[in-house]
N, C-alpha and C positions, 0 to 999 in steps of 0.2 A: 374506498379510501381515495382521497384526492392526492395528486402527486405532491410529494414532499420535496421541497427545493434542496438542492445539494448544499452542504456547508460551504460558506464563502472561501474558507482557507484552502480548500482542495485545489489541485492543479486543474487545468482545462481538461486534461486527459481523464482524470479520475472523476471529475464532475460529469463528464459524458457517460462514464460507466455507471455512476450513481443514477443518472436520469434513465438510462436503459433498464437497469435492474428494478427500479421502483415502478416502472411501467409494466414490466413483464412478470413481476412477482408481488405477492401480497406479504408485507412485512408488519410484524407487531413492533411496538416501540422499542423493545429490547433488541430486536433484530436490526433495527435501524442503527442502534448504537454499535452493534458488532460490525455492520457494514461500514460505518464511519471509521471505526478503528482499523479495519482492513484496508480501506482506501488511503488513510493516513500512512499506514505502513508501506503501501505501494509507492506513495509519494516520497517517503523517506528513502526507500530503496533506490528510486530513480535519482534522488539528490546525491546519494552516496556514489552511484554509478557515474554521474556527471563529474563529481570530484575526482574520482579515480581516473577518468578519461583525461582530465586536465592535469593531474598531478602524478599519475602513475600509481602502480600497485605497491610500490615500496618507497620508503623514506630512509634518510640517513639519520641515525641518532647522534647524540652529542659526542659520542666516541668514534664516530666515523663508520659504525656498523650499519648494515642494511637490515631494515625491519619492515614487516608488513604494515602497510598504511592502515591507520585506525578505521578508515572508511570501509575497508574490507569486512570488518566485523559488523559494522552498521548495516551494510548491504545484506550480508548473510542473515543477520538477526531479523531485519525487516522483512526479508523474503519469507523466512520461516513463519513469522508472526502473521503476515498476510495470508499465507497458505492455510494456516490453522484456523484463522478467523473465517475465511471463505468456506473452508470445509465445514465449520460449525454451522454455517448458514444453510448448508445442504442444498446448494443451487444446481446440483447435477440432475435433479428430476425435471419433470415437465413444468414449464412456466405456468403459474396460476395468476391470471390477470387480477389487478388490484380492484 
């Protein structure tokens, strides 16, 4: 299988991971979709982490109360989604060249 280019919308970091994985493993088309979804989730997690770094983990609501920043849930959910999708790809075994 020829190397499949990384989706353009991925970050430089996840594009690099894509390139590494498609060289080291053989993916069927449905597995490439799972990989894309996993890397999108990693990008979303990183985006949420950057937001939290800039804005903090808590916000003040309209009543003056402290609330968890919505990006905390995005970070958590994206991390879980990425972990599940990567686990589904079963990349723990020995690499199988494409």
